[in-house]
Every structure is written in C-alpha cells, then in structure tokens.
N, C-alpha and C positions, 0 to 999 in steps of 0.2 A: 571450437573447444578451448576452454580457458580454466586455469586453475581456480578452485574455489577459495573464497575469501580466507577461509582458515588456513589453507596452505600458503597463500601469499603473506598472511601474518606470520606464520612460522618461519618462512624464508627471511623475512625481514628481521625477526628477532633472533635468528640463529638457533631455532629449535628444531630438534629431530621429528620428523613427521612420518607416520606409517599410513599410506593409503592403499587400500585393498580394492581389487575388482568386485568383490562381493561382500556384503556385510554378514552374510550367514555363516559366521565363524564362531569357534569357542571364545566367550568372554565372561566377565563377571558381572557387568552392568552395562546398559546401553542408554545414550542420550542422543535424541535426534531433534532437529529444529529445521524447518523448510526443506526437508529431505524427501526427494522425489522417488527414490527406489523403493518398490514394493518390499515391505518386511513380512515374512511369511514363516510357517512352521518348517523345521523345528525351533527356529530361533525365537519365534513369538511366543511359544508356550514354555520354553525352558529358561528364557532370560527375561528379567523385568526390564522393560524398555520405558523410559521417561521421555516425554514429548514436550518441548518447549514451544507454547503457541501464542502469537501475539494478538490475543483478544481475551475477552472475559466470556470463556465458554459457559454455556452452549451457544451464545451469539457469536456469529461469523466463524463457523467451521469451514475448512477448505482452503483454497489456494490464494485468495486475495483478501485475507482479513483487514489489513491496514487501508488498503484502497476503499473497500466496501464501507467501513467505518466513517471514513471521511466523507465519501460521497452520500451517505445517508444522513449526514449531519449529527451523527452521534456527539455528545458532549464529552464522552469519556470512552476509553478502551482499557487495555492493560495486558498483562501477562498471566497465562495460566500454565501450570505443570500438572500434566496428566499421565496416566499410564496407557501405553499404546496398545491397542485392541485392533480387531479386524475391521472395525467400522472407521469411518472417516472422522477423526478427531472427537470420536464419541466416547472414549474411554473415561474412567472415573478421575475426577480432579483432586489433586493434593493440596495445592497452593495456588492462590490468585492475588495479584497485586494491581489495583486500579492506577490509571493514569489520565488525567484530563487532556483533552484535545484542544490545543490552542485555536482561538478563533481565525487566525490567518496561517496556520500550520500547514504545510504541505507534507507530502509523503517522505521526502527526504529527511526532513527535521524530525518528524514522528517517528520514523523508523529507527533513527539513530537514538533517540532516547528509549525507545521500547528495547533496543539490543542491550543498552547498558542496564537497565532495569531487569532484563531477562536473565543476564548474568548473575546479578545479585541473588534474584529469586531462585535460580538453579542451584547455587552453592548452599542456599539455606536448606532447600529440599534434600541435597545429598548428604548434608550434615545430619538432617533429621532422619534420613533413611539409615545412615551408618549407626545412629543411635537407636534405631529400631522404633522411632516415633513418628514416621511418616504415614500419615493416615489418609484414606481416599474417600470420597462421596461421589455417588452416581450423579450424572448430569440430569437435569429435567428436559426430557425429550420434547415437552410441550412449548419450550421456550427456545428451541434451536432454530438457528438461521443459517443459511448457506452462503458462503462468500465465494461465489462463482468466479472462475478465471476472466480477466478482462478481455472482452472480445474486441477485435480491431475496430468495428464500427462504433464502439462506445468512445473512441478516441475523438470523433467528430463531434464539433459543438453545434448542437442543433437549436436555432433561435426560436423554434417553436416551443422550446421548454422556458422555464424561468431563468432569470439572471443568477439567482441564488443558487440553483441546480447547476448551472453551468460553471460558476465560480468554484463549487466544491469539486466538480470533476477535474478542472485544472489543478487544484491542490492535490487532489488524489493520485493524479498520473504524473506529477513533476517530482523529480527530474528524470526518472528512468523509463518511462513510457512515452509521455508527452500527449497533450491534446492539441487539436488543430482546428482551424476554420477553413472551409472549403470555399475557394473563391472562383470567379468566373474564369472559365478556360480550363479548369482541373487543377490549378495550383493550389497548394496548401500553405497556409500561413500557421506556422506552430504559435501556440500561446503558452507561455511559461509561467506568466502570473497574471492575475485578473482580480478585479474587485466588483462587487455587484452594487447596484444602486437600485434596490427593489421599488422605490417611488418614482424612478426616472420615467419620462415619457419620450419614447422613440418608436419609429415604424419597426415592426418586427422583421428582422433579417437584413436591415439596411445598416450599412457602416458609415458612420460620420465622424466628424472631428469636434471635440469639445475642449477648447483651450489647447493643451499639449496632449491629450489623450485620443486615442482610437476608441470609438464606442460602438458596440453593437446592440442594436434594438432587439429585444426578447419579447416573449408572449407576455411576460410579466417583468417589468423593469428594464434597465439597461446594464450591459456588462462592459465595464472599462477594461481594455487590454493594456495592461501595464508593461508587460514584458513579452515581446514577440520574436519569433525566429523565421525569418524568411528562408526559402529552400536553399540548402547549400551554404547557409551562413550561420554565424553564432547568434545566441539569444542577444536582444538589444532592447532598451526602453522604447516605448512606443514613440516618444518625441524624437528620437534619434531615427527610428524608422521613417517618420513622416518627413524628415528633412531630406531623404534621399528617395522617396517614393510617393506616387500620387495615392490618393485615398483608393484603395482597392475595392473592386466590385465583387459581392459575394455571389456565388452560384445559386440559382433559384431565387 
C-alpha cells in the first residue's frame, strides 16, 4: 500500500488533505481521474461527476489508454472531460484537447504531458460548469475501442513480430512496467529503450552486435536495444552492458 500521488503532493506542499474510505458521501461536485473504486448510486444519480480521461474518446476507453495509443502507433492522443455514467468511459463528452505523440516518446514523457494538459482542460471545464455553459455530446459507439489492461505476457518482446511493433511496446511500457527479452536459461533482460531498423536484415530471434549496439533480429527488420537492464541491476546503455557481458543467447 502506498499514498496516492495527490496525497504525496499535498504533503510536500503543506496542504491539508481529506481522504475518505468511501467516495459515496455528500458532495457538491465530483472529479475523478484514473480512479479504481466503483462509483454507484446514490452518488452517481445525485451528483454530477466529471471524469478526466487521457485519450480522445471514444478511442481507448479503459485501463491503459496511454500505453495502447503508443503500442498502436497512433499519431496523437489527448484529454477528454466526460460525465461519469454506469458504462466504462462511455458517458457524454464535454471537452477534448488533442496532443501529438512524439515519434520517440515513451509512456513516462507522454503521461507527464497529458497530466499537465489535463489540469488545464479540467479547470476550463469547471469554469464553464460554474457559468452554466458546460455542454455535453454523446460518444459515437461505432468508433469505440477498448484499452485493455496490460497483460504480463505483453511485456515479453517476441521476435516473431516486427521490429516497429516491438519498439512501440518498449516505449509504451517504459518506465512503469518495462518490457523484457527472454534469454536462454530463463533469464530476462529488461529493455528500457530501443530503436527499430525496419529495413535491417537479421535472423529472426538471434542477438548480434553491430558496432556498440545489441541487435535483435525480428520477423520484419531489426530492433536495436539501446538501453537494457540486467536482472537485479540498473538500466544501462547497450555498449556498457556489452563491456561486462558476452552476447546473450535468446531462449527459443
């Protein structure tokens, strides 16, 4: 168990913080973001609840919208302010603000930018609500996609996939979850940063060295492992890893 980020920030800033065991209390307005507790009646029917969601709904409803946007190769994502309903991120949307996804941006960088943007859009929404000007529009259900929670097996980099897909997976899971390469003997080599060479020619599944880089052959192209993390150690550039380790053999 750990304090949520809002509680840690309040402590650092010297702000009073009220934390309750249940959210189903008398309130005037509610705002939720990445909130895991079920919101139910009577609160849901008696109090307008606004949800801050890091995607351009109806795309990427669910638990992992940032990761799924990166993994899918989306060019942009954004922030949506919607009314909480009984459905999963399916309520009517009031405001949306798009945000371009950088070509080499990972989860940590993108989530930080989305959090900053979300704060700005939420303040705008609350100001409009206070003025009685916050309007909602229903989502297009035909365009809805689901951002399923990241499964443990999705962390494993499978060289039968393309290098471009694996590079996006590495970015989507860094630094909070982490992708890994399964080595011979069951050992895992964490991969914290990688780059795809779609035109590269290498045997699928084989690890080789090219210059100072560790390279994984994929079904399509090659994946350069730029920053790796051996078991029990900190992340390090591939050339630093190769100075102290032989070229590892991949399982399978």
